[in-house]
N, C-alpha and C positions, 0 to 999 in steps of 0.2 A: 504494499500499500504506500502510495506516494503522498507526501505532505506538501502542500502549497502554502506560501506565505503571500499575503497581499501587502504590498507596500504602497502607501499613499502619501501624497504631498500636496499642500495648498500654499499659494503665496498671496500675500496682501499688500496693499499700498495705502498709506494714510494721506488723506487730502484735507488740508485746513479750509474751513469756510466760515463765513459770518453772515448774519441777515438782520435786517431791521424788522422788528415785529410789526405786523399789519394791525395788530389789535391795540398794543400799548405804546407803540412807536419807540421802544427801547432797543438798543443794540444787543445782540445775543452774546457778544463776546466770542472769542476764537472757539470754535468747535471742530472736531475731527471726524471725518467720515472715513470708514475703512471699507475699501473696495477689496473683495475677495474673488480670486479666479476660481474656476471649477477645479475640483479635486483631480489630480492626475493619479494614475494607478498603474502599477506593473506587478504581475504575479511572478513568483519565483519559487524554485525548489528549496532556496536557502533562506535562512533567517535574516542574514545581512546580504545586502547587494554588493556586487563587485563594483569597482569604480566606473566601468563603462555603463552599466545599468543605472547606477545612481546618477550619473550625468544625464542619461536619457530621461529619467524621472524628473530631475531638476529642470531640464529644458522644457519638458511638456508642461510642468507646473507654471513655469515662467511664461510660456506662450499663452496659456489659459488666462493668466493675470493680464497680460498685454491686450488680449482680445476684449476682456471684460472692461478694462480701463478705457480702451478706445471707444467701445460701445457706450459707456457711461458718459464719456466726454462728447461724443457725436450727438447723443440724445439731448444732453443739457444745452449744448451751444447751438445746434441746428434746429432742434424740434421743441425746445423748452419743456422737456420731460425730465424732471429731476428724480433720479433713483431714490429708493427709499432708504438708502444708506445715509442720505443727507436728512438727518432728523430735524423735523420742523417744529417741535414744541418749543415755545418761548421759555427761556429759563426764568423769566420774571412773572409772566401772567399765566404760564402753562397752556396757552391756547395754540391751535394749529394755525398754519399759514396756507394761503390759497395756492401757492406755487407747488405744494406737495401733492395736490390732487392729481396732477398729471402722471406722477409716478405710481400712485395707487391705481388709476385707471389702466396704466400700462401693464401692471401685474395682475389685474382682476381676473383673467382667465387661466392663469398658469396652474393654480391648484386644481380647478375643475377639470382641466384637460388631462392632467396627470391621473386624476381619479377615473375618468372615462377610459383612458388607455389601460389603466390597471384592471378596470372592470371587464374590458373586452378580453385581455390576456387571461385573467383569472377564470372568466366564464368559459372560454374555449378550452382552457386547461382542465377545468372540471368536467366539461363535457366529454372530452376525449380520454382523460386519464383517471377519472374517479373510480372505475371499476365496479360501479353499483348499477342496479336496474333503473333507478330514476335519475340518471345523470343529467338529463335535460332540466329537470326541476331544480337540482342543485346548482347547475350553471346559471340558470335564470335568476335564482335566489342571490347568488354571489354577484352577478352582474348587476342585478337591481339595487343591491346595497351600495355597490361602488357608484352607480348613477345617482342614487339618493344622496351620497356623500358629496358628489360633484354638484348637484343642485343646491344642497345646503351651504356648501362653500361659496357658490356664486352669489346666493342670496346674502350671505354674510358680508361678502365683499361689497355688493351693491349698497347694503345698509351702512357700512363703514364710510363709503364714499359719500352717501347722502348726508350722513351725520356731519362729516368734515365740510361739505359744501354749506350746509346750514350754519355751521359755526363761523364760516368765513364769508357769509353773504353780506353782512353789514359793514365790511371794511371801507374806509375812505380811500386808502392808498394801497394799490397792489405793488408789492416789492418782489424782488427775486434775490436768491442768495448770491453772495460774492464768493465765488470759488477760486482758490489759489491753485490753478492748474500748474503754475510753475514748479510747484513742489514735486510733481511726477512728470515733468516735461521729458525727462530722460526715457520714460516708459512710452510716452506718446510719440516720441521720435523713432522708436523701434519698428522695424518692418516685421511683419508675420511671415 
């Protein structure tokens, strides 16, 4: 019997930002958003990776970070969609900011889509591999639960966005965060 070890690595980059609260008009002070790249993974027969595989893992993790940083930058600068890593709660009045709604809308369907895909995979898996007489019933039940979770997640996301919209509806001046992209300019300059 062979033993496999899963080696994973994530890289992060800190981006300083500030904002003027749209509710109380006070400056937030310096805040830090941490952008995290997708986890890189290598499977190995050994508990420790050799130098070549460790370098491959490091390179994959770094490429994932560069991809995420570039996407976050492009969304913020070109589309005015601010990632949810830029926390919008005012440190003084603890109220949300209108600029953060775009990031919430951008991520609104991510969890429901994952639930639907999971429901399809589990439903098909239960249908073909359950080994019982009523495998169609089990497959539909498992798929139905995942679809119900997807619907619940979508409704929860819609409610969260509606609450944030209501809380930011009466603002007099819309502001956007001041993000110090220069702190990660070296990552933005990298080619993929």
